N, C-alpha and C positions, 0 to 999 in steps of 0.2 A: 527457121530454127525457133523453137518455143522458148519462152522465158524460163530461166532456172535450169536449162538443159546444159549438161556438161559434155564436151566432146574434145577429141585430140586430133591435132594435125601433124605433129611429129612425135617421136618417141618420148620426148620430155617436155612437151607443151600441152597443158590442159586449159581449155577455155570454158568459162562459165558465164552465161548471159543472165543478168539479173535486172529486176525492175528498179526504177529510181529509189523507191522507198527501202530497198534492200541493199543498195550499193554500199553505203557507209558501213553497215553491219557486216557485210561479207568481207570488205577490205580490212576492217578491224579484226575479224576472226583470223585472217591470214597473217596480219601483222603480229597478233598474239603478244601484245605488250613488249614488243621489241625482239621477240624471238624469230619472227619472219622479217625479210628484208624487201623493201619496195625498190625494185630495180629500175623501173621507169614508168612514166605515166604520160599518155598522149591522146590526142583526138584524131579522128578521121572523118572527113566530109564525104559521106556515102550517099548523098541525096540523089545522085544520078542513077544509083542502083536501087533506089526506093527504100533505103535503110536510114535515111536522115543522118544526123550527127551521132557518132559513137565515141565513147571514151574507154580506153584500155588502161588497166592498172596491173603491172607485172610484178609478181612476188616470187621469192624463192625462200627455202628454208635450209639452214646448215645441216649438212649430212645427207641431203637428198638432191639427186640430180634431176630436179623437177621444177619447172616454172608454171605457176598457177596464175592464170590471167583472168581477171574479172572484167567483163564487158558490159558497159551500160549503153544500151542501144536506143535508137530512134528518139533522141531528145527532141522535144517539140517546143515551139515558140509559145510563150505565155505573155501575159501583160508584164512589161518590164524586161523582156528579152528571153533568151534561151538560158536556162539555169540547170545546174546539177548540184547534188549535195557535196559540199566540201568534206574531204577526209582529213584535212590538215589538223583540226583540233585533236584528232585521235592519232594521226600519223604525221608528225612534224616534217618528215622528209618529203611530203607531198607539196610543201608550200610554194616552191618555185615552179614545179610542174603545173600546178593549177593556175598560177598567175600567167604563165606562158600560154596555156590553153585559152585563157580569157583574152589575152592580147592578139593571138594569132587566129582564133576562130570565133571570138565573140560569145563564147560559152561561159557563163558567169558562175563561179563557185559560191553557192549560198553557205554562209557561215564561216567563210575564210577570215581569219583575224587581221589580215593585211592585204586587201584586194587591190592595192595600187598597181599601176602598170609596171611591168618588169622589162620586157624587151623593147617595146615601142616607146621611144622618147617623144618629146613634144613636136618633132617635125612630121609625125604621122597625123593626118586629119582624123577626127572622130568618125567611127562607123566604117573604117577600112580594116578588114581582117585578112591579112596577107595569105593565109594558108587555106582559105576557102577555095574550092575548085572553080568557082565562077569568076575569079579574078586572075589575070595573068601577071607574070613577073614584070612585063613592060608597063602595064597599066599602073602598078604600084609605084614604079619609079617616077612616072609622070605626075603622081599625086603628092609627092613629098615636098615639103617646104623646108629646104635645107638651111635657111637662115633662122629658123625658129628652134629654140631649145628651152626646155622647162626644167628648172632646177628646184622647183618647189617641193619635190618629194624627199629631199634630205631632211633627216630628223634633226631638230634643234634641241640641244641639251642645255638647260639653264641651271644656274646655281653659282654660288660664290666661288670665284677663282677659276671657273671653267672658261676656256677660250677655244677657238676653232682654228684648225690648221687645214687649209685645202691643199690637196696634192693631185695634180693631173687635171684633166685627162691626158694632156700632152706631157710626156716625161723627158727627162734629160737624156736617158739612155735610148738605145734603138729597141724599144719595146712597144707593145701594143697599148692602146688607150684604155685607161681605167681611172675613174674619178673617185678619190677617197677624201672623206671628211673626218678628221680626227677631232674629237672633243677631249681635251686634256686638262689635267690639273698639274701645273708645273711640267715635268717631263713625263708624267705617268698618263698613259692612255686610259681614259674613262669609257669612251665609246668610239667605235669605228663604224661609219656608214659608207658602204661602197656602192658606186653606180657603175655598172658595166654595160655591155651590149651596145658599144659604139661601132662594132665591126660587123653588124648584121649584113649578110650577103645573100639571103634568100636561097640558100642551098637546098632546103627541103622542097621549095617550089621548082627549082631548076631540075631536080631529080625527075619530076613528073614528065618533063619533055625529052628525056634521054632514054636510050635503050639500057638494058641491064649491063651490057658490056661497057658502054660509055660511062655508066655511073661509077665505075671503079676509079676513074681519074678524078671525079668530083670528091669521092670519099677520101682519097689519099691527100687531098688538099685542104681538108678541114683544119688540120693541125700539123704543122711542118714536121716536128720531131716525133710525131706518132703516125706518120704517113702509112707505114706498113700495117700497124695495128688497126687503123681505121679501115683500110681497104680489105684486110683479112676478115674483119667482123662483117663487113658488107658482103663479101663473097660467101662467107659462111651462111649468111641468111638466105642468099639466092640459091645456094646449093641445097640447103635444107628444104627450101620451098619446092625445088625441083626434084627432091627425093634422091639425090645422087651422093655416092660416097667416093672420096678422092682416093687415088692410088697411094700406096704407102710412101713412095718416094716424094710425092707432092706434099703429103702431110708432114713428112720429116723436114722438107725444105722450108715450109711455112713456119714450123716450130723453130727451126734454126734461126730464121730471120727475125722472128718475134723476139727471141732471146738476144740476138745481136743488137736490135733496137733498144731493148731494155737496158743492155749493158752500157751502150754509149750514153744513154740518157742518165743513168744512175751515176756513172763516173763524172759526167759533166755537171750534174746537180751537186755532187759532193764538192767539186771544185768551185762552183758558183757560191756555195755557202761560205767558202773562204773569203770571197769578195765581200760578203756581208759582215765579216769580222775584221776586215782590213788586212788579211793575211795573204799578201800578194803572191808570195812564192807558192803557196798551196793552190791558189787559183791558177797560176801558170802551169803547174805540174798537171792539174786536172785537165786543163784545156789541151795540153800536149797529148795526153793519153787519149782523150776523146778524139782528137784529130787523127791519131793513128787508127782508131776504130772506124772513123768515117772514111778514111782512105781505103780500109779493107772493104767497107760497103761498096765503094765505087769500083774497086777491082772485081768484086764478085758479081755485081748487078748493073754497073754502069751509072749508078745514082748514089750520091752520098746520103740521100734520105730514103733510099730503098723504094723509090717510085718506079712504076712501070713494070713491076714483077708479078703482081697478083692479077688473076682473071678468074671469072666464074668457071669452076672446073679444074683449077690447078694453078700452076705458076709458069712463067714464060722464060725463066732462067734456071739452069741446073747448077746451083751454087755448090753442089756436092761432087762436081765432076773431078776436082783435084783435091781430095780430102787430105792427103799427106802434106801438101804445101800449105793449105789453110790451117791445118793442125799446128804446124811449126809457128805460124803467126800467132795463133791463139795461145800457145805455150809461152811465147815471148811476152805477150801482153799480160799473161797471168803473173809472171814474175814482176813486171813493172807495176802492176796493180797492187800486189802485196807490199811492195816497197812504198808505194804512195800512201796506203792506209797506215802503215807503221809510222811513216813520217808525220802524218796528220795527228794520229793519236798520241804521239810523243810531244806535240806542240802544246804545252800547258796553257799558254795565253789564249790560244784558239779554242781549245776544248772547254775552258771555263766559261766562255761566252755562250756556249751551246746549252750548258746544263741549266735546267729550270726555265729556259726561255720558251715562250710560245706554248705553254701547256694546253693540251686539249684532252679533256676527260673522256673516258670510255663511254660514259652516259651520253654526253653531247654528240660524240661521234656516231653512236648507235641511233640516237633519236633523229639526227639530220641525214642519215644515210651515207655516211662517209665511205669512201672506197680507196683501194690501193694503199700506198705508203701511209697516207693520213690515217686510215682506219687501222692498219696492222701495227703502227707505232703506238696506238692508243689501246692495244689489247684485243682488237677484233680480228679473229682469224678468218679472213675473208679473201680468198684467192680463187678466181675463176678457173685457174689451171687445175686446181685440185678439187674444187667444189663441183665443177661441171666439166670433167675431162673431155677434151676434144683434140682434133688434129693428132699429133703424136705424143701428147702428154701422158696418155694412159699407159704408154709403153716405157715411160721413164721413171726412175726411182729418185724422188726428191720430196722435200717437205716445204710447206709455206712457213715463213718466218714471222714472228711477232715480237714486239717490245711492249712494255706495260706503261711507261711513264707518260708518253705522249708529248714530250718536249722536243726542241730542235735536235738535241743530242740523240734522242731515240730515232728521229726520222733520218738523221745522217747514218747512224749505225745500222738501221734496218736496210737502207740502200746498200751499205757495204756488205751486209750478209747476203742480200739478193744478188748483188753483182758477182760475188763468189759462186753462188748457186748457178747463175747464168753461164759463167765460164765452165762449170762442171757439165752443164747440159750441152753446151756447144761441143765440148770435147767428146762427150758420150756419143752424140750423133755422128761426129766425124769419124770416130773409131768404128762405128757400125757401118758407115759408108765405105770406109777403108777395107773392112772385112766382107764387103759385097753382101751385106744383110739388108740393104735398102734398094734393091734393084727394082726397076719398073718404070712406067711412064711418069712424066712430071705434070701431065694434064690429061683430062678427058677430051675426046674428039669434039664434043659439043654438049652444051647444057640446054635442054628444052624446058623453058619455064611454062608451067600450066596457067591457064586462065583462072582468075579469081583465087589465086593461091596466096598464102601468107606464111611467114615464119620469122623467128628471132635468129639473129646471129650474134656472137659474142666472142671476145678474147680478153685476156688480162694485159692491158697496155702498160707502158712505163709509169703512168700516173694512176692507174687503177683500171677497173672494168670498163669496157666499151661495149655498148649494145646498139644493134640496129634492128628495127622492125621494118620488114619489106613486104609489100603486097602488090599483086598484079591485078589489072583490070580485065574486062571481058576480052580485050584484044591481046592479052598476054604481055602487055607493056607495063612499066612501073605505074602504079596507082598512088601508093603512099610509101615514102621512105623516111623513116624517123631515126636519125642518129642520136645517141645519148653519150656524150663524152664524159670522161671521169671528172674533169674540172667542173662540170655543171653541178655535180654532187658536192664537190669540196669547197667551192667558193663561199657558200654560206657559213663554213666553219671559221673563216678568217676572223670575224669580229670577236668570237669567243676566245681564240688563241691569242689575240693581240691584247685583249683587256687586261689591265694591271701591269703591262710591260711598259718600258720607257720608249718614247718615240724613236730614238736611234736604233732600237732593236727591230723595228718594223721591217726594214729591208732584209734582215737576216731571217726573220720568221717567214716572210713572204717567199724567200728563196727556198726555205725548207719544205714548203708545200709545192713549189714550182707549178703554179696553176696557169692554164692557158686561157687567154681572153678569147681568141678567135675560135678555138675548139669548142667553147661553150656556146658560141653565138652563131649557129648555123643559119 
């Protein structure tokens, strides 16, 4: 393929290969001062196929069902290492992607304003790049020095009256590890520095030694409460790479379960925000309603977390088999949900804590590539279900929701709006199934993956957009699988939302974003 040549592999993916001196300019053109969105950025070690190291930057534009992918190919080693032009100075959303590429592949972003390690903490020896193809998962484990930890990367804030509050990485609750350093003046947070990536599991490396069918189990374990969304995005990528279209019943079932997962997450998150304000009865009501939904998950699929249902080519459980019975359950939950929201919005002491807390401006959300609730609560109308219709979403009538203020109240109410929308979608699909309008197979007989194929897969998960890039080698087996969780985009927003708030509001603000540690740290 010649440089600067544009080609398509699927209906809505356009690839353009550019020379290093054109990479930054081409990405800036697609970003277009914030009107385009950087969806993901990653590297591929293609040395064994003679292509060297390649970098992919995936962009999309509001109103267009099109992904434009800039490919920087055949990076060569020079004095000082293998480098590529950083796009972070022009596109701030690239900052974590580029640092991740540097850590995992040893490709250095020239001109990056903060090139410090991101994923690899001090226990990794220098010169070990885990995602290069010539190092195995087992070799990496043998090289780690687990007694070594480097905390020098925390930013020190100096000034009269400023003191530091360390939190984590081990927390009092049963949550994943994250190390936070607050620089505060009195009770007011002046600066927050977060150190994550304590749960790195080598998932991207593990994908390489699995078959495409086996990879589903790995995808659905990246993030517990987004298990179905992750496996659906992964399967979507494999199916697009294979050029197959799912039967209508399989598409409807996947859509149904995606909305069921969104619903139990949103209701659980709204309840958890009550814990952040000390409103115990609100937390208990939310937990009870979430538990009823997870019980429905188990009755329909055998898994409270909707695992073991997806497979390339369709689904393994026909959850629309008894639509009338499921519809009665959903109708009952709808009434309970409405009562729950009315109860919360009538609790003045709770609602006052949410107003103006954790403000995130539209400009910051746009610059840093926010996704999901975090983006839409700050005025960005970005919903993969409507921006890039897939599965059964194109046959449904619904609108994405936005709020403008970007505070905790906006994030709670946006979840409330979306939960009501999910209930309506669930009922719509069940009514169609009851009326025999979704008849057909739930899976294809088999999915044949071509050699040297590649494609994107995507869904709108509970926390925001989830993307997978999947490619096959000459043998038709997985060559590169790159997941991008929603929380990877949204964690960098936290310091901006916390700034200027009091320290006791951090748990509330944190719960309003509901970010995953493990999901970001594949």
